[in-house]
Each structure stands twice: as structure tokens, then as C-alpha cells.
N, CA, C and O atoms as CSV, one atom per row, in Angstrom:
chain,resi,resn,atom,element,x,y,z
A,1,MET,N,N,159.079,28.826,78.489
A,1,MET,CA,C,161.069,29.047,78.589
A,1,MET,C,C,160.963,28.790,79.711
A,1,MET,O,O,159.750,28.937,79.853
A,2,ALA,N,N,161.492,28.388,81.037
A,2,ALA,CA,C,162.163,28.506,81.660
A,2,ALA,C,C,163.228,29.116,82.485
A,2,ALA,O,O,164.122,28.485,81.921
A,3,LYS,N,N,163.772,29.716,83.222
A,3,LYS,CA,C,164.507,30.644,82.945
A,3,LYS,C,C,166.100,29.903,83.304
A,3,LYS,O,O,165.974,28.778,83.787
A,4,THR,N,N,167.603,30.390,83.130
A,4,THR,CA,C,168.033,28.782,83.202
A,4,THR,C,C,168.917,29.496,83.937
A,4,THR,O,O,169.228,30.682,83.825
A,5,HIS,N,N,169.340,28.569,84.793
A,5,HIS,CA,C,169.689,29.210,87.154
A,5,HIS,C,C,170.780,29.790,86.753
A,5,HIS,O,O,171.113,29.475,85.610
A,6,VAL,N,N,171.499,30.578,87.332
A,6,VAL,CA,C,173.205,31.575,87.076
A,6,VAL,C,C,173.493,30.795,88.470
A,6,VAL,O,O,172.842,30.665,89.507
A,7,ILE,N,N,174.922,30.276,87.976
A,7,ILE,CA,C,175.562,29.997,89.635
A,7,ILE,C,C,177.065,30.311,89.171
A,7,ILE,O,O,177.648,29.797,88.217
A,8,SER,N,N,177.684,31.522,90.299
A,8,SER,CA,C,178.945,31.795,90.396
A,8,SER,C,C,179.549,31.349,91.221
A,8,SER,O,O,179.173,31.278,92.391
A,9,ILE,N,N,180.900,30.848,90.665
A,9,ILE,CA,C,181.821,30.262,91.854
A,9,ILE,C,C,182.784,30.976,92.264
A,9,ILE,O,O,183.795,31.479,91.774
A,10,ILE,N,N,182.606,30.959,92.615
A,10,ILE,CA,C,184.026,31.972,93.608
A,10,ILE,C,C,185.076,31.621,94.610
A,10,ILE,O,O,184.873,31.482,95.816
A,11,ASP,N,N,186.393,31.472,93.896
A,11,ASP,CA,C,187.222,30.846,94.847
A,11,ASP,C,C,188.490,31.297,93.826
A,11,ASP,O,O,188.644,31.242,92.606
A,12,ASP,N,N,189.282,31.752,94.905
A,12,ASP,CA,C,190.846,31.889,94.692
A,12,ASP,C,C,192.225,31.000,94.242
A,12,ASP,O,O,193.332,31.328,93.815
A,13,ASP,N,N,191.298,29.156,94.699
A,13,ASP,CA,C,192.102,28.442,93.358
A,13,ASP,C,C,191.072,28.254,91.779
A,13,ASP,O,O,189.925,28.135,91.349
A,14,PRO,N,N,192.372,28.333,91.442
A,14,PRO,CA,C,191.828,28.018,89.287
A,14,PRO,C,C,191.639,26.777,89.104
A,14,PRO,O,O,190.743,26.517,88.301
A,15,SER,N,N,191.937,26.296,89.363
A,15,SER,CA,C,192.325,24.624,90.316
A,15,SER,C,C,190.875,23.760,90.544
A,15,SER,O,O,190.692,22.661,90.021
A,16,VAL,N,N,189.691,24.566,91.573
A,16,VAL,CA,C,188.378,24.507,92.341
A,16,VAL,C,C,187.804,25.456,91.604
A,16,VAL,O,O,186.585,25.623,91.647
A,17,ARG,N,N,188.499,26.099,90.938
A,17,ARG,CA,C,187.099,27.128,89.848
A,17,ARG,C,C,186.850,26.425,89.147
A,17,ARG,O,O,185.647,26.165,89.135
A,18,GLU,N,N,187.633,25.736,88.231
A,18,GLU,CA,C,188.050,25.758,87.351
A,18,GLU,C,C,186.790,24.505,87.237
A,18,GLU,O,O,185.826,24.514,86.471
A,19,ALA,N,N,187.170,23.409,88.305
A,19,ALA,CA,C,186.608,21.665,88.108
A,19,ALA,C,C,185.226,22.124,88.873
A,19,ALA,O,O,184.489,21.152,89.040
A,20,THR,N,N,184.748,23.217,89.322
A,20,THR,CA,C,183.167,23.054,90.130
A,20,THR,C,C,182.822,23.647,88.660
A,20,THR,O,O,182.272,23.007,87.763
A,21,GLN,N,N,183.294,25.117,88.581
A,21,GLN,CA,C,182.757,25.308,86.450
A,21,GLN,C,C,182.142,24.286,85.646
A,21,GLN,O,O,181.170,24.382,84.897
A,22,SER,N,N,182.969,23.145,85.958
A,22,SER,CA,C,183.225,22.541,84.703
A,22,SER,C,C,181.463,21.714,85.312
A,22,SER,O,O,180.575,21.533,84.479
A,23,LEU,N,N,181.314,21.431,86.401
A,23,LEU,CA,C,180.299,20.519,86.923
A,23,LEU,C,C,178.905,21.109,86.782
A,23,LEU,O,O,177.909,20.463,86.457
A,24,ILE,N,N,178.925,21.812,86.934
A,24,ILE,CA,C,178.663,23.005,87.002
A,24,ILE,C,C,177.279,23.244,86.110
A,24,ILE,O,O,176.107,23.435,86.436
A,25,ARG,N,N,178.134,23.118,84.516
A,25,ARG,CA,C,178.061,23.431,83.562
A,25,ARG,C,C,177.671,22.005,82.992
A,25,ARG,O,O,177.586,22.080,81.766
A,26,SER,N,N,177.444,20.912,83.397
A,26,SER,CA,C,177.382,19.486,82.965
A,26,SER,C,C,176.082,19.144,83.183
A,26,SER,O,O,175.183,18.532,82.605
A,27,LEU,N,N,176.274,19.748,84.227
A,27,LEU,CA,C,174.193,19.934,84.764
A,27,LEU,C,C,172.895,20.685,84.364
A,27,LEU,O,O,171.751,20.664,84.817
A,28,GLY,N,N,173.595,21.471,83.178
A,28,GLY,CA,C,173.083,22.145,82.054
A,28,GLY,C,C,172.684,24.161,83.241
A,28,GLY,O,O,171.855,25.039,83.005
A,29,TYR,N,N,173.545,24.076,84.159
A,29,TYR,CA,C,173.356,25.590,84.357
A,29,TYR,C,C,174.630,26.500,84.200
A,29,TYR,O,O,175.841,26.337,84.347
A,30,SER,N,N,173.716,27.636,83.797
A,30,SER,CA,C,174.804,28.723,83.427
A,30,SER,C,C,175.907,28.434,85.105
A,30,SER,O,O,175.594,28.049,86.231
A,31,ALA,N,N,177.451,28.926,84.376
A,31,ALA,CA,C,178.117,29.175,85.636
A,31,ALA,C,C,178.779,29.556,85.343
A,31,ALA,O,O,179.360,29.139,84.341
A,32,GLN,N,N,179.209,30.750,86.091
A,32,GLN,CA,C,180.487,32.269,85.647
A,32,GLN,C,C,181.162,31.967,86.945
A,32,GLN,O,O,180.715,31.489,87.988
A,33,ALA,N,N,182.972,32.582,86.432
A,33,ALA,CA,C,183.540,31.976,88.220
A,33,ALA,C,C,183.946,32.929,87.771
A,33,ALA,O,O,183.656,33.314,86.638
A,34,PHE,N,N,185.121,33.845,88.980
A,34,PHE,CA,C,185.295,35.095,90.402
A,34,PHE,C,C,186.643,34.074,90.977
A,34,PHE,O,O,186.626,32.851,91.119
A,35,SER,N,N,187.865,35.103,91.263
A,35,SER,CA,C,188.837,34.706,91.562
A,35,SER,C,C,188.548,35.663,92.883
A,35,SER,O,O,189.014,35.608,94.021
A,36,SER,N,N,188.127,36.057,92.616
A,36,SER,CA,C,187.530,36.887,94.403
A,36,SER,C,C,186.538,37.313,94.415
A,36,SER,O,O,185.845,37.274,93.398
A,37,ALA,N,N,185.970,38.043,95.898
A,37,ALA,CA,C,184.416,37.955,96.009
A,37,ALA,C,C,184.504,39.366,95.806
A,37,ALA,O,O,183.445,39.878,95.444
A,38,GLU,N,N,185.770,40.361,95.979
A,38,GLU,CA,C,185.374,41.904,95.492
A,38,GLU,C,C,184.575,41.178,93.893
A,38,GLU,O,O,183.385,41.129,93.582
A,39,GLU,N,N,186.002,40.621,93.029
A,39,GLU,CA,C,185.251,40.624,91.836
A,39,GLU,C,C,183.680,40.007,90.652
A,39,GLU,O,O,183.251,40.088,89.501
A,40,TYR,N,N,183.233,39.123,92.662
A,40,TYR,CA,C,182.049,39.234,91.505
A,40,TYR,C,C,181.366,40.075,92.249
A,40,TYR,O,O,180.533,40.633,91.535
A,41,LEU,N,N,181.291,40.614,93.880
A,41,LEU,CA,C,180.809,42.221,93.718
A,41,LEU,C,C,180.567,42.868,92.436
A,41,LEU,O,O,179.592,42.786,91.689
A,42,GLN,N,N,181.875,43.665,92.312
A,42,GLN,CA,C,181.905,44.809,91.285
A,42,GLN,C,C,180.722,43.472,89.956
A,42,GLN,O,O,179.773,44.136,89.538
A,43,SER,N,N,180.706,42.881,89.724
A,43,SER,CA,C,180.129,41.895,87.816
A,43,SER,C,C,179.065,41.524,88.299
A,43,SER,O,O,178.679,41.059,89.372
A,44,ASP,N,N,178.408,41.954,86.807
A,44,ASP,CA,C,176.761,41.693,86.021
A,44,ASP,C,C,176.170,40.778,86.872
A,44,ASP,O,O,174.973,40.968,87.088
A,45,ARG,N,N,176.658,39.906,87.371
A,45,ARG,CA,C,176.507,38.370,88.094
A,45,ARG,C,C,176.125,38.750,88.771
A,45,ARG,O,O,175.219,37.943,88.975
A,46,LEU,N,N,176.008,39.530,89.522
A,46,LEU,CA,C,175.496,39.381,91.314
A,46,LEU,C,C,173.575,39.934,91.280
A,46,LEU,O,O,172.645,39.556,91.992
A,47,ARG,N,N,173.599,40.638,90.480
A,47,ARG,CA,C,172.509,40.405,90.070
A,47,ARG,C,C,170.577,39.565,89.986
A,47,ARG,O,O,169.391,39.708,90.280
A,48,ASP,N,N,172.101,38.288,89.033
A,48,ASP,CA,C,170.914,37.540,88.429
A,48,ASP,C,C,172.102,35.861,88.853
A,48,ASP,O,O,172.787,34.995,88.311
A,49,SER,N,N,171.694,36.274,89.978
A,49,SER,CA,C,173.114,35.156,90.237
A,49,SER,C,C,172.088,34.140,91.155
A,49,SER,O,O,171.590,34.681,92.142
A,50,SER,N,N,171.622,32.264,90.828
A,50,SER,CA,C,170.533,31.737,91.172
A,50,SER,C,C,170.827,31.413,92.595
A,50,SER,O,O,169.984,31.452,93.491
A,51,CYS,N,N,172.974,30.862,92.845
A,51,CYS,CA,C,173.508,30.323,93.592
A,51,CYS,C,C,174.873,31.175,93.704
A,51,CYS,O,O,175.149,31.934,92.775
A,52,VAL,N,N,175.570,31.091,94.604
A,52,VAL,CA,C,176.738,31.288,94.817
A,52,VAL,C,C,177.605,29.615,95.485
A,52,VAL,O,O,177.248,28.561,96.012
A,53,ILE,N,N,177.992,29.815,95.348
A,53,ILE,CA,C,179.611,28.809,95.789
A,53,ILE,C,C,180.522,29.225,95.793
A,53,ILE,O,O,181.357,29.292,94.891
A,54,THR,N,N,180.552,29.754,97.286
A,54,THR,CA,C,182.038,29.754,97.390
A,54,THR,C,C,183.411,29.186,98.463
A,54,THR,O,O,183.414,28.494,99.481
A,55,ASP,N,N,184.473,29.835,97.696
A,55,ASP,CA,C,185.183,29.371,99.144
A,55,ASP,C,C,185.200,30.315,100.718
A,55,ASP,O,O,184.959,31.506,100.917
A,56,LEU,N,N,185.583,29.233,101.651
A,56,LEU,CA,C,185.645,30.504,102.538
A,56,LEU,C,C,186.484,30.963,102.782
A,56,LEU,O,O,186.329,31.991,103.441
A,57,HIS,N,N,187.639,30.632,102.509
A,57,HIS,CA,C,189.162,31.232,103.380
A,57,HIS,C,C,189.801,31.751,101.854
A,57,HIS,O,O,190.114,30.926,100.996
A,58,MET,N,N,189.957,33.352,101.634
A,58,MET,CA,C,190.715,34.139,100.199
A,58,MET,C,C,191.191,35.503,100.484
A,58,MET,O,O,190.944,36.521,101.131
A,59,PRO,N,N,191.890,35.043,99.767
A,59,PRO,CA,C,192.530,36.878,100.460
A,59,PRO,C,C,191.846,38.145,99.951
A,59,PRO,O,O,191.377,38.094,98.814
A,60,GLY,N,N,191.730,39.289,100.660
A,60,GLY,CA,C,190.932,39.825,100.981
A,60,GLY,C,C,189.449,39.667,101.463
A,60,GLY,O,O,189.117,39.284,102.585
A,61,MET,N,N,188.714,39.977,100.567
A,61,MET,CA,C,186.694,39.407,101.836
A,61,MET,C,C,187.419,37.798,101.536
A,61,MET,O,O,188.155,37.054,100.887
A,62,SER,N,N,186.092,38.150,103.093
A,62,SER,CA,C,186.462,36.326,103.310
A,62,SER,C,C,185.053,36.414,102.498
A,62,SER,O,O,184.528,37.356,101.904
A,63,GLY,N,N,184.454,34.427,102.799
A,63,GLY,CA,C,183.399,33.638,102.058
A,63,GLY,C,C,182.073,34.381,103.652
A,63,GLY,O,O,180.927,34.768,103.426
A,64,VAL,N,N,182.346,34.372,104.232
A,64,VAL,CA,C,182.147,34.819,105.199
A,64,VAL,C,C,181.379,36.471,105.571
A,64,VAL,O,O,180.381,36.901,106.150
A,65,ASP,N,N,182.441,36.942,104.903
A,65,ASP,CA,C,182.129,38.920,104.458
A,65,ASP,C,C,181.307,38.410,103.315
A,65,ASP,O,O,180.375,37.822,103.864
A,66,LEU,N,N,181.184,38.337,102.266
A,66,LEU,CA,C,180.600,37.951,101.443
A,66,LEU,C,C,178.867,37.758,101.933
A,66,LEU,O,O,177.836,38.307,101.542
A,67,GLN,N,N,179.106,36.870,102.808
A,67,GLN,CA,C,176.915,37.129,103.114
A,67,GLN,C,C,176.580,37.676,103.344
A,67,GLN,O,O,175.678,38.428,102.975
A,68,ASP,N,N,177.504,37.482,104.510
A,68,ASP,CA,C,177.413,38.948,105.041
A,68,ASP,C,C,177.219,40.723,104.972
A,68,ASP,O,O,176.802,41.718,105.565
A,69,ARG,N,N,177.860,40.223,103.791
A,69,ARG,CA,C,177.640,41.652,103.099
A,69,ARG,C,C,176.361,41.382,101.652
A,69,ARG,O,O,175.691,42.373,101.362
A,70,LEU,N,N,176.204,40.574,101.155
A,70,LEU,CA,C,174.303,39.899,100.786
A,70,LEU,C,C,174.167,40.423,100.839
A,70,LEU,O,O,174.293,41.469,100.201
A,71,ILE,N,N,173.497,39.882,102.300
A,71,ILE,CA,C,172.990,39.466,103.313
A,71,ILE,C,C,172.134,41.199,103.946
A,71,ILE,O,O,171.028,41.607,104.300
A,72,ALA,N,N,173.423,41.660,103.772
A,72,ALA,CA,C,173.155,43.983,104.470
A,72,ALA,C,C,173.036,44.651,103.278
A,72,ALA,O,O,173.358,45.837,103.198
A,73,GLU,N,N,172.465,43.815,102.014
A,73,GLU,CA,C,171.896,44.534,101.346
A,73,GLU,C,C,171.398,45.005,100.742
A,73,GLU,O,O,171.354,46.050,100.093
A,74,GLY,N,N,170.504,43.386,101.117
A,74,GLY,CA,C,169.039,43.203,100.501
A,74,GLY,C,C,168.784,41.636,99.394
A,74,GLY,O,O,167.895,41.496,98.554
A,75,HIS,N,N,169.789,40.713,99.731
A,75,HIS,CA,C,170.221,40.401,97.400
A,75,HIS,C,C,170.212,38.978,98.540
A,75,HIS,O,O,171.086,38.782,99.384
A,76,LYS,N,N,169.040,38.122,98.312
A,76,LYS,CA,C,169.035,36.346,98.823
A,76,LYS,C,C,168.759,35.904,98.649
A,76,LYS,O,O,167.665,35.387,98.874
A,77,ILE,N,N,170.237,35.578,97.587
A,77,ILE,CA,C,170.992,34.386,96.895
A,77,ILE,C,C,171.431,33.186,97.952
A,77,ILE,O,O,172.131,33.275,98.961
A,78,PRO,N,N,170.992,32.414,97.562
A,78,PRO,CA,C,171.408,31.171,98.879
A,78,PRO,C,C,172.805,31.364,98.537
A,78,PRO,O,O,173.172,32.046,97.581
A,79,VAL,N,N,174.022,30.398,99.798
A,79,VAL,CA,C,175.844,30.916,99.352
A,79,VAL,C,C,175.698,29.213,100.104
A,79,VAL,O,O,175.107,28.434,100.852
A,80,ILE,N,N,176.315,29.370,99.568
A,80,ILE,CA,C,177.439,27.397,99.961
A,80,ILE,C,C,178.515,28.011,99.582
A,80,ILE,O,O,178.878,28.884,98.793
A,81,PHE,N,N,179.151,26.908,100.812
A,81,PHE,CA,C,180.475,27.258,101.187
A,81,PHE,C,C,180.895,26.018,101.060
A,81,PHE,O,O,180.392,24.900,101.165
A,82,VAL,N,N,182.692,26.785,100.625
A,82,VAL,CA,C,183.999,25.239,100.717
A,82,VAL,C,C,185.035,25.807,100.838
A,82,VAL,O,O,185.671,26.740,100.349
A,83,THR,N,N,185.122,24.657,102.002
A,83,THR,CA,C,186.587,24.824,103.005
A,83,THR,C,C,187.392,23.966,102.361
A,83,THR,O,O,186.988,22.973,101.757
A,84,ALA,N,N,189.464,24.587,102.546
A,84,ALA,CA,C,189.874,22.883,103.230
A,84,ALA,C,C,189.934,23.018,104.645
A,84,ALA,O,O,190.890,22.398,105.112
A,85,TYR,N,N,189.224,23.633,105.511
A,85,TYR,CA,C,189.973,24.253,106.481
A,85,TYR,C,C,189.104,23.844,107.170
A,85,TYR,O,O,188.423,23.771,106.146
A,86,PHE,N,N,188.459,23.504,107.909
A,86,PHE,CA,C,186.932,23.480,108.757
A,86,PHE,C,C,186.543,24.027,110.263
A,86,PHE,O,O,186.864,23.924,111.447
A,87,GLU,N,N,185.943,24.454,109.682
A,87,GLU,CA,C,185.655,24.888,111.611
A,87,GLU,C,C,184.574,25.189,111.825
A,87,GLU,O,O,183.905,25.866,111.044
A,88,GLU,N,N,184.033,24.616,113.281
A,88,GLU,CA,C,182.416,24.381,113.813
A,88,GLU,C,C,183.064,25.361,113.444
A,88,GLU,O,O,183.951,25.398,112.591
A,89,GLY,N,N,182.505,26.466,114.283
A,89,GLY,CA,C,182.192,26.958,115.031
A,89,GLY,C,C,181.515,29.348,113.812
A,89,GLY,O,O,180.929,30.384,114.126
A,90,VAL,N,N,182.645,28.391,111.826
A,90,VAL,CA,C,181.932,28.926,111.736
A,90,VAL,C,C,180.820,28.609,111.100
A,90,VAL,O,O,179.797,29.237,110.824
A,91,ARG,N,N,181.315,27.157,110.847
A,91,ARG,CA,C,179.808,26.874,109.723
A,91,ARG,C,C,178.904,26.670,110.135
A,91,ARG,O,O,177.900,26.622,109.425
A,92,ALA,N,N,178.841,26.381,111.955
A,92,ALA,CA,C,177.506,26.830,112.816
A,92,ALA,C,C,176.934,28.129,112.232
A,92,ALA,O,O,175.793,28.074,111.773
A,93,ARG,N,N,177.804,29.644,112.189
A,93,ARG,CA,C,177.633,30.768,112.164
A,93,ARG,C,C,176.503,30.996,110.152
A,93,ARG,O,O,175.516,31.566,109.689
A,94,VAL,N,N,177.687,30.027,109.718
A,94,VAL,CA,C,177.184,30.816,108.568
A,94,VAL,C,C,175.774,29.534,108.190
A,94,VAL,O,O,175.215,29.530,107.093
A,95,MET,N,N,175.663,29.238,108.528
A,95,MET,CA,C,174.229,27.530,108.357
A,95,MET,C,C,172.835,29.288,109.235
A,95,MET,O,O,171.842,29.910,108.857
A,96,ASP,N,N,173.780,29.258,110.490
A,96,ASP,CA,C,172.537,29.915,111.170
A,96,ASP,C,C,171.980,30.676,110.568
A,96,ASP,O,O,170.765,30.876,110.583
A,97,ALA,N,N,173.451,31.661,109.435
A,97,ALA,CA,C,172.692,32.801,108.478
A,97,ALA,C,C,172.164,32.737,106.714
A,97,ALA,O,O,172.139,33.587,105.825
A,98,GLY,N,N,171.790,31.307,106.775
A,98,GLY,CA,C,171.226,30.875,105.813
A,98,GLY,C,C,171.674,30.626,104.403
A,98,GLY,O,O,171.235,30.896,103.285
A,99,ALA,N,N,172.795,29.961,104.926
A,99,ALA,CA,C,173.743,29.458,104.175
A,99,ALA,C,C,173.576,27.802,103.892
A,99,ALA,O,O,173.552,27.056,104.871
A,100,CYS,N,N,173.461,27.237,102.513
A,100,CYS,CA,C,172.721,25.888,102.167
A,100,CYS,C,C,173.511,24.942,102.272
A,100,CYS,O,O,172.815,23.933,102.382
A,101,GLY,N,N,174.665,24.654,102.306
A,101,GLY,CA,C,176.080,23.464,102.613
A,101,GLY,C,C,176.702,23.822,102.860
A,101,GLY,O,O,176.527,24.991,102.515
A,102,PHE,N,N,177.833,23.733,103.470
A,102,PHE,CA,C,179.666,24.106,103.790
A,102,PHE,C,C,179.799,22.251,104.114
A,102,PHE,O,O,179.331,21.470,104.942
A,103,LEU,N,N,181.037,22.142,102.514
A,103,LEU,CA,C,181.400,21.387,102.455
A,103,LEU,C,C,183.439,21.443,102.707
A,103,LEU,O,O,183.880,22.551,103.012
A,104,ARG,N,N,184.139,20.653,102.608
A,104,ARG,CA,C,185.024,20.507,103.150
A,104,ARG,C,C,185.776,20.350,101.887
A,104,ARG,O,O,184.957,20.624,101.011
A,105,LYS,N,N,186.740,20.095,101.414
A,105,LYS,CA,C,187.538,20.028,100.527
A,105,LYS,C,C,188.646,19.160,100.382
A,105,LYS,O,O,189.677,19.411,101.005
A,106,PRO,N,N,188.557,18.020,99.526
A,106,PRO,CA,C,187.697,17.966,98.483
A,106,PRO,C,C,186.306,17.506,98.435
A,106,PRO,O,O,186.020,16.404,98.904
A,107,PHE,N,N,185.601,18.107,98.014
A,107,PHE,CA,C,184.385,17.547,97.631
A,107,PHE,C,C,182.987,16.749,96.609
A,107,PHE,O,O,182.545,16.947,95.477
A,108,SER,N,N,182.700,15.920,97.588
A,108,SER,CA,C,182.142,15.150,96.171
A,108,SER,C,C,181.603,15.364,95.179
A,108,SER,O,O,181.487,16.573,95.382
A,109,ASP,N,N,181.093,15.207,94.113
A,109,ASP,CA,C,179.756,15.972,93.067
A,109,ASP,C,C,178.221,15.787,93.372
A,109,ASP,O,O,177.095,16.262,93.218
A,110,LYS,N,N,179.033,14.673,93.961
A,110,LYS,CA,C,177.333,13.944,94.356
A,110,LYS,C,C,176.767,14.982,96.029
A,110,LYS,O,O,175.602,15.306,96.261
A,111,SER,N,N,177.844,15.255,96.832
A,111,SER,CA,C,177.472,16.211,97.402
A,111,SER,C,C,177.189,17.665,96.780
A,111,SER,O,O,176.109,18.219,96.579
A,112,LEU,N,N,178.323,18.048,96.569
A,112,LEU,CA,C,178.356,19.717,95.910
A,112,LEU,C,C,176.394,19.470,95.265
A,112,LEU,O,O,175.692,20.180,95.986
A,113,ILE,N,N,175.419,18.621,94.080
A,113,ILE,CA,C,175.208,17.995,93.583
A,113,ILE,C,C,173.570,18.443,94.407
A,113,ILE,O,O,172.717,19.217,93.972
A,114,GLU,N,N,173.546,17.422,96.061
A,114,GLU,CA,C,172.769,18.051,96.698
A,114,GLU,C,C,172.579,19.201,97.246
A,114,GLU,O,O,171.413,19.583,97.151
A,115,CYS,N,N,173.627,20.240,98.048
A,115,CYS,CA,C,173.726,21.589,98.244
A,115,CYS,C,C,173.024,22.227,97.245
A,115,CYS,O,O,171.867,22.631,97.353
A,116,LEU,N,N,173.719,22.316,96.285
A,116,LEU,CA,C,172.700,23.473,95.104
A,116,LEU,C,C,171.378,22.509,94.662
A,116,LEU,O,O,170.509,23.169,94.091
A,117,ASP,N,N,171.171,21.558,94.766
A,117,ASP,CA,C,169.869,22.012,94.317
A,117,ASP,C,C,168.740,22.195,96.039
A,117,ASP,O,O,167.517,22.204,96.180
A,118,LYS,N,N,169.499,22.274,96.717
A,118,LYS,CA,C,168.676,22.386,97.667
A,118,LYS,C,C,168.605,24.192,98.159
A,118,LYS,O,O,167.765,24.722,98.886
A,119,ALA,N,N,170.029,24.958,97.333
A,119,ALA,CA,C,169.832,25.927,97.065
A,119,ALA,C,C,169.028,26.671,96.266
A,119,ALA,O,O,168.578,27.791,96.507
A,120,LEU,N,N,168.778,25.614,94.760
A,120,LEU,CA,C,168.109,25.829,93.753
A,120,LEU,C,C,166.592,26.508,94.511
A,120,LEU,O,O,165.917,27.533,94.423
A,121,ASN,N,N,166.584,25.267,95.245
A,121,ASN,CA,C,164.709,25.025,95.861
A,121,ASN,C,C,164.743,26.171,96.529
A,121,ASN,O,O,163.753,26.781,96.125
A,122,ALA,N,N,165.316,26.853,97.342
A,122,ALA,CA,C,165.621,27.941,98.129
A,122,ALA,C,C,165.579,29.511,97.750
A,122,ALA,O,O,165.408,30.606,98.284
A,123,HIS,N,N,165.810,28.999,96.644
A,123,HIS,CA,C,165.566,30.467,96.022
A,123,HIS,C,C,164.674,30.362,95.529
A,123,HIS,O,O,163.994,31.211,96.105
A,124,SER,N,N,163.583,29.584,94.258
A,124,SER,CA,C,162.725,29.175,93.952
A,124,SER,C,C,161.197,30.165,94.886
A,124,SER,O,O,160.180,30.619,94.363
A,125,THR,N,N,161.625,30.203,96.377
A,125,THR,CA,C,160.654,29.950,97.344
A,125,THR,C,C,160.751,31.972,97.605
A,125,THR,O,O,159.840,32.787,97.750
A,126,ARG,N,N,162.256,32.155,97.567
A,126,ARG,CA,C,162.879,33.169,97.913
A,126,ARG,C,C,162.299,34.536,96.675
A,126,ARG,O,O,162.402,35.753,96.527
A,127,GLN,N,N,161.860,33.700,96.206
A,127,GLN,CA,C,161.251,35.157,94.356
A,127,GLN,C,C,160.282,35.965,94.251
A,127,GLN,O,O,160.137,36.625,93.222
């Protein structure tokens, strides 16, 4: 039996979090939603996440800070960033650090699915 991918969604906007979670579940994946990076890091999902979809700008720890921490702690979890505030310098930085996507809100389902496919393929090769 194939392992079900767990997609962790981190966004401080409840409507974005819920819509993204609904889309991920409609694709047949397990989706867990968190309102902050800190909440995610304290959860038991850190160990079994196949991919993280995170907002760039959040109160407390930002998405960039989360990516930096995951890398520093040796977690090889693919990250997809979503943001309402596009910044080319930040996009270049997170992509250079290994992000699998950087989407501007509102993003299409198709663009998120493409990034998710890329992330899950990367996750499979990292294990």
C-alpha cells in the first residue's frame, strides 16, 4: 500500500488555509493546516510532512525563517511559498535555497498543483 502524502499548509489567513486544505484533500492527499510556523514546528506533522505550503509573511516567524530553520535542522521537506506581496529578491533567495514554488495570491489551482507535483517528486528523490 502506498504511503499517503501529508501536505502541511501554514497560513495566518483562515480563508486561504481552508481553501488550500480543501484543494489538497480533493487531490487525495492528507492535508494538515496551521495558523503559524511556530504551531507547525511544535506539531507531530514535522516528521511526516511530504511538502509544506507556507505563506511568506505571517506574524511571528515568516515563511523564509521557517525554510531557514527546516534546512538548518536537516529536514528535507520541499517548500512552496504563497504571498500577496511579491518581492523578486525574496523569491530568488527562497528558490536558490531549494523552494519548489513561489506563487502570488490569488493563485490558480493549476499553478499550485504543478508546484505540488514538483515538490512531491523532489520529496520522493530525497528520501
